[in-house]
C-alpha positions in Angstrom: -26.8 -82.9 -43.3 -23.4 -83.7 -44.1 -20.6 -83.9 -41.3 -17.5 -81.7 -42.0 -15.4 -84.6 -40.5 -16.7 -86.9 -43.1 -15.1 -85.0 -46.0 -11.8 -86.0 -47.4 -8.8 -83.9 -45.7 -8.2 -81.8 -48.5 -12.0 -80.5 -48.2 -11.6 -80.5 -44.7 -8.8 -78.1 -44.7 -11.2 -75.5 -46.4 -13.5 -76.0 -43.4 -13.9 -72.9 -40.9 -15.3 -72.4 -37.5 -15.7 -75.3 -35.2 -14.6 -77.6 -38.2 -11.0 -76.6 -37.9 -10.8 -78.4 -34.4 -10.5 -82.1 -34.1 -12.7 -84.1 -31.2 -10.1 -83.1 -28.5 -10.3 -79.5 -29.6 -6.8 -79.3 -31.2 -6.4 -77.6 -34.6 -6.7 -80.3 -37.1 -3.5 -81.6 -38.7 -5.2 -81.5 -42.1 -5.9 -77.8 -41.7 -2.5 -77.0 -40.4 -0.8 -78.7 -43.5 -3.2 -77.0 -45.8 -2.4 -73.5 -44.4 1.4 -74.5 -44.2 1.3 -75.3 -47.9 -0.5 -72.1 -48.7 2.3 -70.2 -46.7 4.9 -72.1 -48.5 3.3 -71.5 -51.7 2.8 -67.8 -50.8 -0.8 -68.4 -51.7 -2.5 -65.1 -50.4 -5.8 -65.8 -52.1 -6.3 -69.0 -50.3 -4.9 -67.7 -46.8 -7.3 -64.8 -47.0 -10.3 -66.9 -47.8 -9.5 -69.6 -45.0 -7.9 -67.8 -42.2 -9.9 -64.5 -43.0 -13.0 -66.4 -42.3 -12.1 -67.6 -38.6 -13.1 -66.0 -35.5 -10.4 -64.0 -33.7 -9.8 -66.9 -31.1 -9.6 -69.4 -33.7 -6.8 -67.4 -35.5 -5.2 -67.2 -32.2 -5.1 -71.1 -31.9 -3.9 -71.2 -35.4 -0.8 -69.0 -34.7 -0.1 -71.0 -31.6 -0.1 -74.3 -33.6 2.3 -72.8 -36.4 5.9 -72.7 -36.4 7.4 -69.3 -35.5 8.4 -68.5 -39.3 5.2 -69.7 -40.5 3.3 -67.3 -38.2 5.5 -64.1 -39.2 5.0 -65.2 -43.0 1.1 -65.6 -42.3 0.7 -62.3 -41.0 2.8 -60.9 -43.6 1.0 -62.5 -46.4 -2.4 -61.6 -45.3 -1.4 -57.6 -45.0 -4.4 -55.7 -44.1 -6.7 -58.6 -43.9 -5.0 -59.9 -40.9 -7.3 -59.6 -37.9 -5.0 -58.2 -35.2 -7.5 -58.7 -32.4 -6.1 -62.3 -32.8 -3.1 -61.2 -31.2 -5.0 -60.8 -27.8 -5.7 -64.5 -28.0 -2.1 -65.9 -27.8 0.3 -65.6 -25.0 2.9 -62.7 -24.7 5.9 -64.5 -26.2 4.1 -65.2 -29.6 2.6 -61.6 -29.8 5.9 -59.9 -29.3 7.6 -62.5 -32.0 5.1 -61.4 -34.4 4.9 -57.6 -33.6 8.5 -57.3 -33.4 9.0 -58.7 -36.9 6.5 -55.9 -38.3 7.1 -52.4 -39.3 5.7 -49.9 -36.9 3.9 -48.2 -40.0 1.7 -51.4 -40.3 1.0 -51.7 -36.6 -0.2 -48.1 -36.7 -2.4 -48.7 -39.5 -3.9 -51.7 -37.5 -4.1 -50.0 -34.2 -7.1 -47.7 -35.9 -9.3 -50.8 -36.8 -9.0 -52.0 -33.0 -11.1 -51.2 -30.1 -9.0 -49.3 -27.6 -8.7 -52.0 -25.1 -7.5 -54.5 -27.6 -5.0 -51.8 -29.0 -3.7 -51.2 -25.5 -3.1 -54.8 -24.8 -0.8 -55.1 -27.9 0.8 -51.8 -27.3 1.7 -52.3 -23.6 4.5 -54.9 -24.0 6.2 -53.0 -26.6 9.3 -50.9 -26.1 8.5 -47.3 -25.1 10.3 -45.8 -28.2 8.2 -48.3 -30.6 5.1 -47.4 -28.7 5.8 -43.6 -29.1 6.4 -44.2 -32.9 3.3 -46.0 -33.4 1.1 -43.5 -31.3 2.7 -40.4 -33.3 1.1 -42.0 -36.5 -2.5 -42.3 -35.2 -4.9 -39.7 -35.3 -5.0 -37.3 -32.3 -8.2 -38.4 -30.6 -7.2 -42.1 -30.9 -3.9 -41.3 -29.7 -4.8 -39.5 -26.7 -7.2 -42.1 -25.9 -4.4 -44.8 -26.0 -1.9 -42.6 -24.4 -4.4 -42.1 -21.3 -4.8 -45.8 -20.9 -1.2 -46.9 -21.1 -0.2 -44.2 -18.4 -2.3 -46.2 -16.0 -0.3 -48.8 -14.1 -0.2 -52.3 -15.5 -3.0 -54.8 -14.5 -5.3 -52.0 -13.3 -8.9 -51.2 -14.5 -7.5 -48.3 -16.5 -5.2 -50.4 -18.6 -8.2 -53.0 -19.3 -10.8 -50.3 -20.1 -12.2 -49.3 -23.2 -12.2 -45.7 -24.0 -14.8 -45.7 -26.5 -18.4 -45.2 -24.7 -21.7 -43.5 -25.0 -22.4 -40.6 -22.8 -25.1 -37.8 -22.6 -26.1 -35.0 -20.5 -29.0 -35.6 -18.2 -31.2 -33.0 -19.6 -31.6 -34.7 -22.9 -34.7 -36.5 -23.6 -34.8 -40.4 -24.7 -35.6 -39.3 -28.3 -32.6 -37.0 -28.6 -30.4 -40.0 -27.3 -31.9 -42.6 -29.6 -31.3 -40.2 -32.6 -27.9 -39.5 -31.3 -27.1 -43.1 -31.2 -28.7 -43.8 -34.8 -26.7 -41.0 -36.5 -23.1 -40.8 -34.8 -20.7 -42.7 -36.7 -18.1 -42.7 -34.0 -19.9 -44.7 -31.2 -18.7 -48.2 -30.3 -20.1 -51.0 -32.1 -21.7 -52.5 -29.0 -22.5 -51.4 -26.0 -25.2 -52.1 -23.3 -25.2 -48.7 -21.1 -25.3 -45.1 -21.8 -23.6 -43.0 -19.1 -24.8 -39.7 -17.9 -22.3 -37.0 -17.2 -22.2 -33.1 -16.3 -20.1 -30.8 -18.6 -17.0 -31.7 -16.6 -17.5 -35.4 -17.8 -18.3 -36.1 -13.8 -20.3 -39.4 -13.8 -23.8 -38.8 -12.7 -25.5 -42.2 -13.6 -26.3 -44.8 -16.2 -29.2 -45.9 -18.2 -29.5 -49.4 -19.6 -30.4 -49.9 -23.3 -33.5 -52.0 -22.7 -34.9 -48.9 -20.5 -34.3 -46.4 -23.2 -36.2 -49.0 -25.6 -39.1 -48.8 -23.2 -39.5 -45.3 -22.5 -41.3 -42.6 -24.4 -39.3 -40.3 -26.4 -40.2 -37.1 -24.5 -38.8 -38.7 -21.3 -35.8 -36.9 -19.8 -32.7 -39.0 -19.2 -32.2 -37.7 -15.6 -35.7 -39.3 -14.9 -35.1 -42.4 -16.2 -31.3 -42.9 -15.2 -29.9 -44.8 -12.1 -26.8 -44.2 -10.0 -23.7 -46.1 -10.9 -23.1 -47.6 -7.6 -20.3 -49.7 -8.9 -18.1 -47.3 -10.9 -14.6 -48.9 -10.8 -11.6 -46.6 -10.2 -8.9 -46.4 -12.8 -6.3 -47.2 -10.8 -8.1 -50.3 -9.2 -6.4 -53.7 -9.4 -7.9 -55.6 -12.4 -8.4 -58.8 -10.0 -10.5 -56.5 -7.6 -12.6 -55.0 -10.6 -13.3 -58.6 -11.7 -14.5 -59.5 -8.1 -16.7 -56.4 -8.4 -18.3 -57.7 -11.6 -18.7 -61.3 -9.9 -20.4 -59.8 -6.7 -23.0 -57.6 -8.6 -23.4 -59.7 -11.8 -22.4 -56.8 -13.9 -22.1 -56.7 -17.9 -20.4 -53.3 -17.9 -19.1 -50.6 -15.5 -18.0 -47.2 -15.6 -14.5 -46.5 -15.1 -13.5 -43.1 -13.4 -10.5 -41.0 -12.6 -9.5 -39.6 -8.9 -12.1 -36.9 -9.7 -14.9 -39.0 -10.4 -14.8 -38.2 -14.2 -15.8 -40.8 -16.7 -12.6 -42.0 -18.6 -13.9 -45.5 -20.0 -15.9 -48.6 -19.5 -15.1 -52.2 -18.5 -17.0 -55.0 -20.2 -17.5 -58.5 -19.2 -15.5 -59.9 -22.0 -12.6 -58.3 -20.7 -13.3 -59.4 -16.8 -13.5 -63.0 -18.2 -10.1 -62.5 -19.6 -8.9 -61.2 -16.4 -10.5 -63.9 -14.4 -8.6 -66.5 -16.5 -5.5 -64.8 -16.4 -5.4 -64.4 -12.6 -6.3 -68.0 -12.2 -3.4 -69.3 -14.6 -1.1 -66.9 -12.8 -1.9 -68.1 -9.2 -1.6 -71.7 -10.5 1.8 -71.0 -12.0 3.0 -69.2 -9.0 2.0 -72.1 -6.7 4.3 -74.3 -8.9 7.1 -71.5 -8.6 7.4 -71.0 -12.3 6.3 -67.2 -12.3 5.2 -65.9 -15.7 6.3 -68.8 -17.7 4.6 -69.6 -21.0 4.5 -72.7 -23.2 6.2 -70.7 -26.1 9.0 -69.6 -23.9 12.3 -70.7 -25.3 14.8 -73.1 -23.1 16.8 -70.2 -21.5 13.7 -68.2 -20.4 11.8 -71.2 -19.0 15.1 -72.1 -16.9 15.5 -68.7 -16.0 11.9 -68.5 -14.3 12.3 -71.8 -12.6 15.7 -71.5 -11.3 15.3 -69.0 -8.2 12.9 -71.0 -6.4 14.6 -74.2 -7.1 17.6 -72.6 -5.4 15.5 -71.7 -2.5 14.1 -75.4 -2.3 17.7 -76.6 -2.4 18.8 -74.6 0.5 15.7 -75.6 2.5 16.3 -79.3 1.4 19.8 -79.0 3.1 18.2 -78.0 6.4 15.7 -80.9 6.3 18.7 -83.2 5.7 20.6 -81.4 8.6 17.6 -82.8 10.6 18.3 -86.1 9.4 22.1 -85.9 10.3 21.4 -85.2 13.8 20.0 -88.9 13.9 22.5 -90.6 11.8 23.4 -93.2 14.7 19.8 -94.0 15.3 19.2 -94.5 11.5 22.4 -97.0 11.3 21.1 -99.0 14.0 17.6 -99.4 12.9 17.4 -99.4 9.1 13.6 -99.5 8.9 13.5 -95.6 10.0 15.4 -94.9 6.7 12.8 -97.0 4.9 9.7 -95.3 6.6 11.1 -91.5 6.6 9.6 -90.7 3.1 6.2 -91.8 4.1 6.2 -89.2 7.1 7.6 -86.2 5.0 5.5 -87.4 1.9 2.3 -87.5 3.7 3.0 -84.1 5.6 3.9 -82.5 2.4 0.8 -83.6 0.4 -1.5 -82.5 3.2 0.2 -79.1 3.5 -0.2 -78.5 0.0 -3.6 -79.3 0.0 -4.5 -76.5 2.8 -2.0 -74.2 1.2 -3.9 -74.3 -2.1 -7.3 -73.7 -0.6 -5.8 -70.9 1.4 -4.2 -69.2 -1.2 -7.3 -69.2 -3.3 -9.4 -68.1 -0.4 -7.1 -65.0 -0.2 -7.0 -64.4 -3.8 -10.9 -64.4 -3.8 -10.9 -62.3 -0.6 -13.1 -65.2 1.0 -10.2 -65.3 4.0 -9.7 -62.4 6.1 -9.3 -61.2 9.7 -12.8 -62.0 10.5 -13.0 -65.5 9.7 -9.4 -66.6 9.8 -9.8 -68.0 13.4 -12.7 -70.0 12.5 -11.0 -71.5 9.1 -7.7 -72.1 11.2 -9.6 -74.2 13.6 -11.4 -76.2 10.9 -8.1 -76.9 9.2 -6.8 -78.0 12.7 -9.8 -80.5 12.8 -9.3 -81.7 9.4 -5.6 -82.5 10.1 -6.2 -84.2 13.4 -8.9 -86.3 11.8 -6.7 -87.1 8.7 -3.7 -87.7 10.9 -5.7 -90.2 13.0 -6.9 -92.1 10.1 -3.5 -92.4 8.3 -1.6 -93.0 11.3 -3.7 -95.9 11.9 -3.4 -97.5 8.7 0.7 -96.6 8.5 1.1 -97.9 12.1 -0.7 -101.2 11.4 1.2 -101.5 8.1 4.5 -100.6 9.6 4.2 -102.9 12.6 3.5 -106.1 10.6 6.1 -105.2 7.7 8.8 -105.0 10.1 7.3 -107.3 13.1 7.7 -104.5 15.4 4.5 -103.0 17.1 6.6 -100.3 18.8 7.9 -99.0 15.5 4.6 -99.0 14.2 3.3 -96.9 17.2 6.2 -94.4 16.7 5.4 -93.7 12.9 1.8 -93.4 13.9 2.4 -90.8 16.5 4.8 -88.9 14.2 2.1 -89.1 11.6 -0.5 -87.1 13.9 2.2 -84.5 14.8 3.2 -83.8 11.0 -0.5 -83.7 9.8 -1.6 -81.3 12.4 1.8 -79.4 11.5 0.9 -79.5 7.8 -2.5 -78.1 8.5 -1.0 -75.2 10.5 1.9 -74.5 8.2 -0.6 -74.6 5.2 -2.7 -71.9 6.4 -0.5 -69.8 8.6 2.3 -69.5 6.3 0.3 -67.9 3.0 -1.4 -65.7 5.8 1.7 -64.3 7.2 3.2 -63.8 4.0 -0.1 -61.9 2.8 0.1 -59.9 6.2 3.7 -58.7 5.3 3.0 -57.9 1.7 4.5 -60.8 0.0 2.8 -63.0 -2.5 1.4 -66.0 -0.7 1.1 -67.9 -4.1 4.7 -67.7 -5.0 6.6 -68.3 -1.7 4.2 -70.7 0.5 5.1 -74.0 -1.4 8.8 -73.9 -0.6 8.2 -73.0 3.1 5.0 -75.3 3.9 7.2 -78.3 2.4 10.3 -77.4 4.4 8.1 -77.2 7.5 6.4 -80.3 7.2 9.8 -82.2 6.1 11.7 -80.8 9.1 8.8 -81.4 11.8 8.2 -84.9 10.2 11.7 -85.9 10.3 12.3 -84.7 13.9 9.3 -86.2 15.0 9.8 -89.4 13.8 13.7 -90.0 14.5 13.4 -88.1 17.6 10.7 -90.4 19.1 12.6 -93.4 17.7 15.7 -92.3 19.4 13.9 -91.6 22.7 11.9 -94.9 22.6 14.4 -97.3 21.6 16.9 -95.6 23.9 14.8 -96.6 26.6 14.8 -100.2 25.9 
């Protein structure tokens, strides 16, 4: 069979699916050039043929690879053939840039072709005025469904749920249920569960499709259904909902309101997106960059980084003030100035390691009041062991380097002290921040680094001042 990569570039440009990527998983330059030329020539036929054949995630990758003006032109030229689901695969800045340059009438038309969860994902970032105008152009039933989901707080299960689901009363037979699924044109395109409700839409249970297919038509639904033990409240945080899916290996779960009435369904594909988003969010916050995205402009990226850089600057002056207390000692023993960054750097790195593990454990609920003591003792043990190992190495190197065993011993003791401090700071600071309602992923790094710097400088310079002052 011919390998698509062996084709000439002009033929590769017309390949679809996985063929649009190079060996590194990046959209091929030949395909980008081909699409760019079609956009420049306003060749709608080529665009509809080549882009229309791609999966929504591939269209998303293409949009992110194109220049901003090319993205807008691509969506405009494809018209009704553009798959709006692709907008759920790009970052917020790109999605907003595209929809902000589209008339609300076109967006409203596209919303009718999307699943409700995808439609909400696109609508939730728009201004309230645009939301209202778009919703007003939708059929009544769809408008009510989307409005209900949008009324729930951001990052909750209610915002993520799909409001299209299959629900039947308990007194129906399996045969009636099968006929209903075959005949009703308004059911969702794919589903794995049928929910059982009473006349007030209160959730009673659920039946898996495989159970339906293996049961005689005359059997009653109430006899084959099972209780939905993992129904998710619509107001539950999306990260907590994802943890329920992970714990119980769910493919889908009912979403209920405060009265236990069925309002939607959360599916595994949405949960995978949540897990990825939350992991990226934690990683970005650990770096102090908030919700920054690669597509953000210079001003927006700078704005997201400046606040924590300012906090870090203040903390750096605090660490510098500790050094200033020992100015006379440093002037007499220049080697101290050379060795100081080693103590601070090792402590900072060790603290970051412990902090990263702690913040992740807090996010996944693996660290709580019941096992906190055991984890703290473990980190103290790790800090002590690593401190002894590196204290021995650094002490020997420093002693030979400056031909001064006393100096080697001082930096070794300071290293043990700072590694222990790093272990305690790395776990206690995130725990305290979480206890008082602050996000440990955002604030921990600055405070942990400052703590290890201050203790490291004070221990090293203080010991040196005390020891050499006795000689």
